[in-house]
C-alpha positions in Angstrom: -39.3 81.6 51.1 -38.2 78.5 49.4 -40.8 76.2 47.8 -40.8 72.6 49.0 -39.7 71.3 45.7 -36.6 73.5 45.6 -33.5 72.9 47.6 -30.5 74.9 48.1 -27.3 73.8 46.4 -25.7 72.7 49.7 -28.8 71.1 51.2 -29.4 67.4 51.3 -32.3 66.2 49.1 -35.5 65.4 50.8 -37.2 61.9 50.9 -39.3 62.4 47.8 -36.3 63.5 45.7 -34.3 60.6 47.0 -37.0 58.1 46.0 -37.4 59.7 42.6 -33.7 59.5 41.9 -33.4 55.9 43.0 -36.5 54.4 41.4 -35.9 51.9 38.6 -38.0 53.9 36.1 -35.9 57.0 36.6 -32.5 55.4 36.2 -31.4 52.6 33.9 -30.6 49.3 35.5 -27.0 48.8 36.3 -27.3 45.1 37.3 -24.6 43.0 35.6 -26.0 40.2 33.4 -25.5 36.7 34.8 -22.3 35.0 33.7 -22.7 32.2 31.2 -22.3 28.8 32.7 -18.7 27.5 32.7 -18.2 25.1 29.8 -17.6 21.6 30.8 -15.1 19.2 29.3 -15.8 18.7 25.6 -16.5 15.1 24.6 -16.2 13.4 21.3 -19.9 13.7 20.7 -19.7 17.5 21.1 -17.2 17.7 18.2 -19.1 15.5 15.8 -21.9 17.8 14.9 -23.0 17.6 11.2 -21.2 20.8 10.3 -18.0 19.7 12.1 -18.1 16.3 10.5 -18.5 17.8 7.0 -15.7 20.2 7.7 -13.3 17.5 8.8 -14.2 15.3 5.9 -13.7 18.2 3.5 -10.2 18.8 4.8 -9.4 15.1 4.7 -10.5 14.7 1.0 -8.6 17.9 0.1 -5.4 16.5 1.8 -5.7 13.2 0.0 -6.5 14.8 -3.4 -3.5 17.1 -3.1 -1.2 14.1 -3.3 -0.5 13.3 -7.0 -0.2 9.6 -6.3 -3.4 9.5 -4.4 -5.2 11.5 -7.1 -4.2 9.0 -9.7 -5.3 6.1 -7.4 -8.7 7.7 -6.8 -9.2 8.1 -10.6 -8.4 4.5 -11.3 -10.5 3.3 -8.3 -13.4 5.4 -9.5 -13.2 3.8 -13.0 -13.4 0.3 -11.5 -16.3 1.3 -9.2 -18.3 2.7 -12.1 -17.4 -0.5 -14.1 -18.9 -2.6 -11.3 -22.0 -0.5 -10.8 -22.8 -0.2 -14.5 -21.8 -3.8 -15.4 -25.3 -4.8 -16.8 -25.2 -1.8 -19.1 -21.5 -1.8 -20.1 -21.1 -5.6 -20.7 -22.2 -6.5 -24.3 -23.2 -10.0 -23.3 -24.1 -12.1 -20.3 -20.9 -13.4 -18.7 -22.3 -17.0 -18.6 -23.5 -17.0 -22.2 -21.5 -19.8 -23.9 -23.3 -19.8 -27.2 -20.4 -18.2 -29.1 -17.5 -19.9 -30.9 -14.6 -21.2 -28.8 -11.2 -19.5 -28.5 -12.2 -16.8 -31.1 -9.7 -13.9 -31.5 -10.6 -10.3 -30.9 -13.2 -8.9 -33.4 -15.9 -6.3 -33.7 -18.4 -8.6 -32.0 -16.0 -9.7 -29.3 -13.3 -7.1 -28.6 -11.2 -9.4 -26.4 -12.2 -12.7 -28.0 -14.0 -15.6 -26.4 -12.9 -18.3 -23.9 -12.5 -22.0 -24.4 -16.1 -22.4 -23.4 -17.4 -19.8 -25.8 -18.0 -16.9 -23.4 -17.2 -13.3 -24.1 -14.0 -12.2 -22.4 -14.8 -8.5 -22.2 -18.2 -9.2 -20.4 -16.4 -11.4 -17.9 -13.8 -8.8 -17.2 -16.4 -6.2 -16.6 -18.5 -8.4 -14.3 -15.4 -9.7 -12.5 -14.8 -6.3 -11.1 -17.8 -6.7 -8.9 -16.4 -9.7 -7.1 -13.0 -8.2 -6.5 -14.4 -4.9 -5.2 -17.0 -6.7 -3.0 -14.3 -8.9 -1.5 -11.9 -6.0 -1.0 -14.5 -3.8 0.7 -16.2 -6.4 2.8 -13.1 -8.4 3.8 -11.0 -5.3 4.2 -13.7 -3.7 6.4 -14.2 -6.7 8.6 -10.4 -7.1 9.0 -10.1 -3.5 10.0 -12.9 -3.8 12.5 -11.2 -6.8 14.1 -7.9 -5.0 14.1 -9.3 -1.9 15.7 -11.1 -3.7 18.5 -8.2 -6.0 19.3 -5.5 -3.3 18.8 -7.0 -0.6 20.9 -8.0 -2.9 23.7 -4.6 -4.6 23.6 -2.8 -1.2 23.8 -4.9 0.3 26.6 -5.8 -2.5 29.0 -3.4 -4.2 31.3 -3.4 -7.7 32.8 -3.0 -11.3 31.9 -5.1 -10.9 28.8 -2.4 -8.8 27.2 -0.1 -11.8 27.2 -2.7 -14.0 25.5 -3.4 -11.5 22.8 0.3 -10.9 22.3 0.8 -14.6 21.7 -2.0 -14.9 19.2 -1.0 -11.8 17.2 2.6 -12.9 17.1 1.5 -16.4 16.0 -0.5 -15.0 13.1 2.3 -12.7 12.1 5.0 -15.3 11.9 2.8 -17.9 10.1 3.0 -17.6 6.3 -0.2 -16.0 5.0 -0.7 -17.8 1.7 -0.2 -21.4 3.1 -2.5 -20.6 6.0 -5.1 -19.4 3.6 -4.8 -22.4 1.4 -5.2 -24.8 4.4 -8.2 -23.0 5.7 -9.8 -22.7 2.3 -9.2 -26.4 1.6 -11.1 -27.4 4.8 -13.9 -24.9 4.0 -14.4 -25.8 0.3 -17.7 -25.2 -1.4 -18.4 -22.3 0.9 -18.6 -19.8 -1.9 -17.8 -16.2 -1.6 -18.5 -16.0 2.2 -15.8 -18.6 2.7 -13.2 -16.5 0.8 -14.1 -13.5 2.9 -13.9 -15.4 6.1 -10.5 -16.8 5.2 -9.2 -13.3 4.3 -10.5 -11.9 7.6 -9.0 -14.7 9.7 -5.5 -14.2 8.1 -5.5 -10.4 7.6 -6.2 -8.7 11.0 -2.9 -9.3 12.9 -0.7 -6.7 11.2 -3.3 -3.9 11.6 -3.8 -4.8 15.3 -0.1 -4.6 15.9 0.2 -1.1 14.4 -2.9 0.2 16.2 -1.7 -1.2 19.5 1.6 0.8 19.2 -0.3 4.0 18.5 -2.7 3.4 21.4 0.1 2.9 23.8 1.5 6.3 22.7 -1.9 8.0 23.2 -2.5 6.3 26.5 -0.1 8.6 28.3 -1.6 11.8 26.9 -3.2 14.4 29.2 -6.8 14.1 27.8 -6.7 10.3 28.4 -5.4 10.8 32.0 -8.1 13.4 32.7 -10.8 11.0 31.4 -9.4 8.2 33.7 -9.4 10.5 36.8 -13.0 11.6 35.9 -14.2 8.1 36.4 -15.0 7.1 32.8 -15.0 3.4 31.9 -12.3 1.8 29.8 -14.6 1.1 26.8 -15.7 4.8 26.8 -12.1 6.0 26.9 -11.0 3.7 24.2 -13.8 4.4 21.7 -14.7 8.0 22.7 -11.2 9.5 23.5 -8.6 7.4 21.7 -10.4 6.2 18.6 -11.2 9.6 17.1 -7.5 10.5 17.2 -6.6 7.4 15.0 -9.0 7.9 12.1 -6.4 8.4 9.5 -4.4 5.4 10.7 -7.5 3.3 10.6 -8.3 4.5 7.1 -4.8 3.5 6.0 -5.2 0.1 7.6 -8.4 -0.4 5.7 -6.9 0.3 2.3 -4.0 -2.0 3.1 -6.4 -4.8 4.2 -8.6 -4.2 1.1 -5.5 -4.6 -1.2 -4.5 -7.8 0.5 -8.0 -9.1 0.3 -8.2 -8.5 -3.4 -4.9 -10.2 -4.1 -5.9 -13.1 -1.7 -9.2 -13.7 -3.4 -7.5 -13.8 -6.8 -4.9 -16.2 -5.6 -7.3 -18.6 -4.0 -9.6 -18.5 -7.1 -6.6 -19.1 -9.3 -5.7 -22.2 -7.2 -9.3 -23.5 -7.6 -10.2 -23.0 -3.9 -12.8 -20.3 -4.6 -16.3 -20.5 -6.1 -15.6 -21.5 -9.7 -19.2 -20.9 -10.7 -18.8 -17.1 -10.0 -17.2 -14.9 -12.6 -14.2 -13.2 -11.1 -10.8 -12.2 -12.3 -9.2 -15.0 -10.3 -11.6 -17.7 -11.8 -10.9 -16.3 -15.3 -7.2 -16.9 -14.8 -8.0 -20.4 -13.4 -10.0 -21.4 -16.5 -7.6 -19.8 -18.9 -4.8 -21.8 -17.4 -6.8 -25.0 -17.6 -7.6 -24.4 -21.2 -3.9 -23.9 -22.1 -4.5 -20.3 -23.2 -0.8 -19.5 -23.7 -0.3 -22.6 -25.9 -3.3 -21.7 -28.0 -2.3 -18.1 -28.4 -5.1 -16.8 -26.2 -2.8 -14.7 -24.1 -5.5 -12.1 -23.6 -7.4 -14.5 -21.3 -4.6 -14.2 -18.8 -3.5 -10.7 -19.6 -6.8 -8.9 -19.2 -7.8 -10.1 -15.8 -4.3 -10.0 -14.5 -3.9 -6.4 -15.6 -7.2 -5.5 -13.9 -6.0 -7.1 -10.6 -2.7 -5.3 -10.8 -4.4 -1.9 -11.6 -6.9 -2.2 -8.7 -4.3 -3.2 -6.2 -2.1 -0.3 -7.4 -5.0 2.1 -7.1 -5.6 1.1 -3.5 -1.9 1.4 -2.7 -1.7 4.9 -4.3 -4.7 6.1 -2.3 -2.9 4.9 0.8 -0.1 7.3 0.1 -2.6 10.2 0.4 -4.1 8.7 3.5 -0.7 8.6 5.1 -0.6 12.4 4.8 -3.5 12.7 7.2 -1.6 11.2 10.0 1.9 12.4 9.1 2.2 16.3 9.0 5.6 16.1 7.4 4.1 14.2 4.4 1.3 16.7 4.2 3.7 19.7 4.2 5.9 18.0 1.6 3.0 17.5 -0.7 2.0 21.1 -0.2 5.4 22.3 -1.2 
C-alpha cells in the first residue's frame, strides 16, 4: 500500500502537491522587474545641474589657464582687479587731495610726484583703475547682451525684419566708431559715467552681432535644432535653450573684445574732455596732464603712468581672449596641449 503523500516516480502529482509547488512561498518569484521609463529628450535645463555646471566651468578654466598668453593676461587682470578693490587701502592719499606742492618730482612721500593741481599721482593711478574696470565690465557686458539678442534672433528668424536688422548692423559697421562716439558724447555732455557707458554700448554691439549671427545660421541646420522645431517648441525657446548654450565660448570671447574696446573708448573720450572730468580716471589724468603741459615741464610720468596702465589692461583682456578662443576652436586647444 502506498501512502497518500507518496507517489510513484511515473505518476502525476496530486492536487495538494501541485498547489505546494506553485505557491509563492514555496518558490521564489520569477516576475521580471518593470522596465525603467524611457528617457525623454534632454533639455538644456537637464544638463545644467550644479555639479554639471561646476564641471564645465572647471574644464573651461583649465583650458584657458593652459594657454601661456591667457595665463599672463589673467595674472595682469587679477592685479588690476585687486588694485581697484583695495584702492582705499593701497592709495597713500585721497585722489582729490590738492594740498601738496604742484608739479613735484618723485620722492619718498610721493613716489610718482604730484600733478599741476597738487594731487598725488600714484593715488590717482590706483583709483583710476576702478573707473576703467567698471566701464569695461558694464559697457562690455551690455554690448554683449545686445549683440547676443540681436545676433541670435537675426540668424534664426526669417522675414522682413531680417532686412531691417541687416541694414542697421551694416550701417553701424561702416560708420567710423570714434567720430560717432565723439558726436554722441558731444550731444550728451554732462551725463557723467552713465553717458560714457551708453555711448560705448550704442557703438560697440554691431560687430559681435554679426559674428553671432553667422554662427547661429550654422547651428540652425543641425539635427537637434530641427528636432526641437518639429516637436513644436517656440522660436525664443529654441534660440535661448538650444542654440545659446552651444555658443558660450564665442559669447565669452565677444565679451572680452567688447570690454577692451570699452576701456579704450572711455580713455579716448575722457582725454578729449567729453567725459566726467570730476571723476578720477586714467583718461581724465591724461587730459589734465596735457592741459598743464606736462611734457614741457618735465612731468612725463603724468602721461606715462596712466597710459601704461591703459595699455596693460587692454593687453590683458586681449591675452585672455586668446585662451577663450581655445574653448570654441579644438585645433587651438590641441595646439596649446602639445
